N, C-alpha and C positions, 0 to 999 in steps of 0.2 A: 485476437482471440477473446477479448473481453468486450466485444462490440455491443452486447446487450446492456451492459451497465455503463458504457462509454458516455452517453449523453448526461446521465445522472452524475457521474464522476466529474465531468467537465463543469457542470453547474455548481456542484459543491466546491470545487477548487476556485472558481471565479468569485463566489460569495465569500469564501474564507480568505482569499487574497485581498478582497476589498475591505474586510472587517479587521483582520489581524495585521498588525505591523510588527515584524519580528525585531527583537532586540539583539544584543550581542551574545546572549546565552541561548543558543539553539542546539538541538540535538537531532540525530537521525535515529529513528526507532523502526523496528520491524514488527509486523503483526501477521499472524496466520489466521485466515478465515477458514473455519472448518468446512471441509468438503470430503465426503466419503464415496463419491461416485468415481467413474472412470474418466480420467483426463490426463493428458501428457504434460500439462502445465502445473500440476500440483507438486508440492515438495513434501518430503517426509523427514522430520527431525525427531529422533528418539529423545526420551526423557524431557519432553515439553508438555505443558498442560493440554495443548492441542497439537498432537503429533503429526497430523496430515491435513493439508489444505492448500489454499492459494496464499502466496506470500506477497505482502504489500509493504513498501518502504515509505515512512512518513518523515516529514520535516516538521518538527514540533518546537514550540516555544511556550514555556510556562503553562503547560497543560492544554494548549490550543494547537490544532493542526493547521499548518500553513499550506503544505502541498503534499501530494502523495503520488507514488508510481507503482503500478502493478508490475510484478516481476514474473518471469516464467523460467522453468527449468530448461526448456529447449530453445527459446529465442533470446538473443542478446539485445539488450536495450542500450543504445549509446548514452542515454541520460544517466544511467547508473554508473 
């Protein structure tokens, strides 16, 4: 469902994996990209600064992103 940004996301992940070497202090963080249109893949979380949009999970280390996964409300990802 994210095929339009798929090539860009793949390029960003390969560059960040070649530059960043994660240490033992890594964290999984979530980010919501604002989207106000109609889509079955958006999530809605009340009491957040951005209450509705696409949810992306990040693997971060010391402020740098190592990898990320787009999540969906209706599709299950085995990676998550």
